[in-house]
C-alpha positions in Angstrom: -6.7 17.6 24.2 -3.9 16.7 22.1 -2.2 13.3 22.6 1.6 13.4 24.3 4.2 11.9 21.6 4.1 8.6 23.6 0.5 8.4 23.7 0.4 9.1 19.8 3.1 6.1 19.6 1.0 3.8 21.6 1.6 0.9 19.4 5.1 1.0 18.9 8.4 1.2 20.7 9.4 3.9 23.4 12.2 4.8 20.8 13.3 4.6 17.6 12.7 6.6 14.4 8.9 6.8 14.5 9.2 8.0 17.8 8.8 11.8 17.8 10.9 12.3 20.8 13.8 10.3 19.5 15.2 12.8 17.0 18.7 11.3 17.1 17.4 8.1 15.6 15.1 9.9 13.2 17.8 11.5 11.5 20.0 8.0 11.7 17.0 6.4 9.5 16.3 9.4 7.6 19.9 9.8 6.1 20.0 5.8 5.4 16.6 6.0 3.6 17.6 8.8 1.6 20.7 7.1 0.6 19.4 3.9 -0.5 16.2 4.9 -2.0 15.6 4.4 -5.6 16.2 6.9 -8.5 14.5 5.1 -11.2 11.7 2.2 -11.1 13.8 0.1 -13.2 16.1 -0.5 -9.7 13.1 -2.1 -8.4 12.3 -4.7 -11.1 12.9 -8.4 -10.4 12.8 -11.0 -13.1 11.6 -14.0 -11.6 11.5 -17.9 -13.4 9.1 -19.3 -11.6 6.6 -17.8 -8.8 6.7 -21.0 -7.0 10.0 -21.7 -6.9 11.9 -18.7 -5.9 15.9 -19.0 -5.4 17.9 -17.3 -3.2 18.9 -14.7 -5.3 15.3 -13.7 -6.5 14.2 -13.5 -2.7 17.4 -11.6 -1.8 16.4 -9.1 -4.8 13.0 -9.0 -3.8 13.7 -8.1 -0.6 16.2 -5.6 -0.5 14.0 -3.5 -3.6 11.0 -3.7 -0.6 14.1 -2.6 2.0 14.6 0.6 -0.3 11.0 1.6 -1.2 8.6 -1.0 -0.1 7.4 -2.1 -3.3 9.2 -4.5 -6.2 8.0 -5.2 -9.5 8.6 -8.7 -10.7 8.5 -9.9 -14.2 7.6 -13.5 -15.3 7.6 -14.8 -18.8 4.4 -14.0 -20.3 4.3 -17.4 -22.6 4.0 -19.2 -19.7 1.6 -17.4 -17.2 1.5 -18.6 -13.5 -1.7 -19.7 -12.2 -3.2 -18.6 -8.7 -1.6 -21.7 -7.0 2.0 -20.4 -8.0 0.8 -16.9 -7.1 -0.3 -18.0 -3.7 3.3 -19.9 -3.3 5.0 -17.0 -4.1 3.5 -14.9 -1.2 4.2 -17.6 1.2 7.8 -17.8 0.3 7.9 -14.1 1.4 6.1 -14.6 4.5 2.6 -13.8 3.3 0.0 -16.4 4.5 -2.9 -14.4 6.3 -5.3 -13.5 3.5 -7.4 -10.3 4.3 -11.1 -11.5 3.8 -12.5 -8.5 2.5 -16.1 -8.2 0.9 -15.4 -9.4 -2.3 -12.3 -11.8 -1.6 -13.3 -15.5 -2.4 -12.4 -18.1 0.0 -8.8 -18.7 -1.5 -8.2 -15.1 -0.9 -7.3 -14.0 -4.4 -9.5 -11.1 -6.0 -9.7 -11.0 -9.9 -9.9 -7.4 -10.6 -11.7 -6.4 -14.1 -14.2 -4.4 -15.3 -17.8 -5.5 -14.2 -21.0 -4.9 -15.8 -24.5 -5.4 -14.7 -23.2 -6.6 -11.0 -23.6 -5.7 -7.7 -19.6 -4.9 -7.7 -19.6 -2.7 -10.1 -20.8 0.0 -7.6 -17.3 -0.1 -6.4 -14.6 2.0 -8.2 -11.7 -1.3 -8.4 -14.2 -3.4 -10.4 -15.0 -0.5 -13.1 -12.8 1.3 -15.7 -12.5 4.7 -13.7 -9.5 6.2 -12.4 -8.9 5.7 -8.9 -7.4 8.6 -6.5 -4.2 8.1 -3.8 -4.9 5.2 -1.4 -3.7 2.3 0.5 -5.4 -1.1 0.4 -8.1 -1.6 3.2 -8.4 2.2 4.4 -11.6 0.8 5.8 -10.0 -1.6 8.1 -9.3 -1.8 11.9 -6.1 -1.5 13.3 -6.2 -4.8 14.2 -7.0 -6.1 10.5 -4.8 -3.6 8.7 -3.7 -4.9 5.3 0.0 -4.9 5.6 1.0 -6.1 2.2 -0.3 -6.6 -1.5 0.5 -8.8 -4.6 -1.1 -7.2 -7.8 -0.5 -9.4 -10.7 -1.5 -8.6 -14.7 -3.2 -11.6 -16.3 -3.8 -8.9 -19.6 -3.2 -5.2 -19.6 -6.1 -3.2 -20.7 -5.8 -1.6 -24.4 -5.0 2.0 -23.2 -4.4 3.1 -19.6 -4.5 1.3 -16.4 -1.2 2.5 -15.2 -0.3 3.0 -11.3 1.4 5.8 -9.2 3.4 3.9 -6.3 4.5 6.2 -3.6 6.5 4.7 -0.3 4.6 6.0 2.8 7.9 6.4 4.9 8.7 9.1 2.3 5.6 11.1 3.2 6.2 10.5 6.9 9.4 11.9 6.2 8.2 15.2 4.1 5.5 15.6 6.8 7.9 15.4 9.7 10.4 17.7 8.3 8.1 20.2 7.9 6.2 19.9 11.0 6.3 16.9 13.5 2.9 18.2 14.7 1.5 17.0 11.4 2.6 13.8 11.9 1.3 13.4 15.5 -2.1 14.7 14.1 -2.0 11.8 11.7 -1.2 9.1 14.4 -4.4 10.0 16.8 -6.7 7.0 17.0 -9.6 9.4 16.0 -8.2 11.0 13.1 -9.9 9.4 10.0 -13.5 8.0 10.1 -14.7 6.0 7.2 -18.2 5.9 6.8 -20.3 2.8 6.9 -20.7 0.6 4.1 -24.6 0.1 3.0 -24.4 -0.5 -0.7 -24.1 -4.7 -0.3 -27.3 -5.9 1.5 -26.1 -8.8 4.0 -22.6 -7.4 4.3 -23.0 -4.3 6.3 -19.6 -2.9 7.4 -19.8 -0.4 10.4 -18.3 3.1 10.2 -14.3 2.6 11.1 -12.2 5.2 13.1 -8.5 5.0 13.2 -5.1 6.9 12.6 -3.3 7.6 9.4 0.0 6.2 10.3 0.3 3.9 13.2 3.4 1.6 14.0 3.2 -2.5 13.4 3.1 -3.6 17.2 5.2 -6.9 16.1 8.1 -4.7 14.7 7.8 -1.3 14.9 7.5 -0.5 11.1 5.1 2.4 9.7 1.7 1.7 8.3 -0.3 4.2 6.6 -3.9 4.1 6.2 -5.3 6.4 3.9 -7.6 7.6 1.2 -7.6 10.8 -1.1 -11.7 10.5 -1.3 -13.6 13.2 0.0 -17.4 11.7 0.1 -18.6 11.3 3.8 -14.9 11.0 5.1 -15.1 12.6 8.4 -11.5 14.3 10.0 -11.0 15.0 13.4 -12.1 19.0 13.7 -9.1 20.7 14.8 -6.9 23.1 13.2 -3.5 21.2 13.3 -5.4 18.3 11.8 -7.2 20.2 9.1 -3.4 21.8 8.3 -2.0 18.0 7.9 -4.8 16.7 5.8 -4.1 19.9 3.6 -0.4 19.5 3.5 -0.7 15.8 2.5 -3.2 16.5 0.0 -0.7 19.2 -1.5 2.5 16.2 -1.0 -0.1 14.2 -3.5 -0.8 16.9 -6.0 1.4 16.1 -9.4 4.1 16.3 -9.8 4.7 13.9 -6.9 8.1 13.6 -5.2 9.5 10.3 -4.9 6.6 8.3 -6.8 7.3 5.8 -9.5 5.2 5.0 -12.5 4.3 1.8 -13.6 2.1 0.2 -16.4 2.3 -3.5 -15.7 1.9 -5.8 -18.7 1.0 -9.6 -18.7 3.0 -11.3 -16.4 4.6 -8.6 -14.7 3.4 -7.7 -10.7 3.4 -5.7 -7.8 4.5 -7.0 -4.3 4.3 -4.4 -1.9 4.0 -3.5 2.0 0.9 -1.5 1.2 2.3 1.4 -0.8 0.2 4.6 -1.6 -1.1 4.4 -5.3 -3.2 5.5 -7.7 -4.8 3.9 -10.9 -5.4 5.8 -14.1 -8.5 5.1 -16.3 -8.5 2.7 -18.9 -10.0 1.2 -21.9 -10.4 -2.2 -22.8 -10.7 -3.7 -26.3 -13.0 -6.3 -27.9 -9.8 -8.6 -27.8 -9.4 -10.5 -24.6 -6.1 -10.1 -24.6 -6.4 -6.2 -24.7 -8.9 -6.4 -21.6 -7.5 -5.8 -18.0 -7.7 -8.7 -15.6 -5.5 -8.5 -12.4 -5.2 -10.7 -9.6 -4.9 -9.2 -6.3 -3.9 -10.8 -3.0 -4.0 -8.8 0.0 -2.5 -9.9 3.6 -2.1 -8.7 7.3 1.6 -9.8 7.3 4.3 -7.6 6.3 6.9 -8.8 3.7 9.9 -10.2 5.2 12.7 -7.8 3.6 16.6 -8.2 4.0 18.6 -7.1 6.8 19.9 -3.6 6.7 22.7 -1.7 9.0 21.0 -0.5 12.3 20.2 3.0 12.2 18.5 3.3 15.4 21.1 2.1 17.6 
C-alpha cells in the first residue's frame, strides 16, 4: 500500500514547498528558486583570504551562494596553503561542528583522499583514481546520521582529470515533481532504497541500510537527498511507480545534465556544500608530488547556515 502524502513527509512540516499537498507554497518556492539559480559556476566562486578568519562579507557571500544552489566554491591563495586546523575553523564559522565519523575518518574528522595502493582502503573507489558515478556522500548512513554538508579542499590536483559535476538536489526534486509528483512520493518512502551490508573490512561491519531518497530535515524542513547511481546490489522497492521514478532519475543524470556545474579544483580551492549530488572523473597522477591528487574531506551532520531569503512559503 502506498503512503499518503502526509506519511511520506513525516519528517517535515505539515505545510510548505516540500509537502505534496501544498501546491501554492511549492509554486512560490519554485519561482524563487529558478529566479535566483546561478547561470554560471563563476557566480558561486568566493575568494577567501584566510579560512579561519572569515569576515562578514565572505561569510555572507558563501551563505548567499549556498542559498542559490546549495554549494559554493571558495578560493584561497595557493602560496599560503591552510592546514587542517584552519579548515576545521572554516567549517565551524559556517555552523558545521558535528563530524560524520565514517569508517576511514581519523579522530579529527578530516579524511585525506588520494590514490591508495596496497592498502585496505584501496577497495573503496574514493581512494582510487577511478571515475565515480553520481551520488551524495554518506548514502549508506541512516536517516538519524545523515551527512548534511561536506567540505572538499584541494591540496594538490592530479596531473590530469579528477573534475566534478555538481547538481543541487532541489533542482532534481523540482524536475521530478513537475513531471509526476508520484515520483517524489515514491522516493520519499522510508523503504525505497536499501544499501547492502559492508563486509569488506574485518571488524568494521556495517549492516544493510534502508531509507528514503528524498527526506526533510526535522530541524528546519530543508530537503535532503540520499542517492547513488551504482547498481551493484542496490535494492529498490519493487513496484511500478518506484521503477519509473528510478528510471526517470537516471535519465535526469544522463549527460548533458540540466542545471549541473563543472569544476576541477586547483590547489587552494574547495567546495563547501549541503551535500549536493556530484560525480568524479577518473584522474592520472604524475611522479611529481605537486601533480598527485590530494583532497581533504570533512563531512558533517549539520547543514550550512545560509543567508535569509524572502518568505516564499507564506
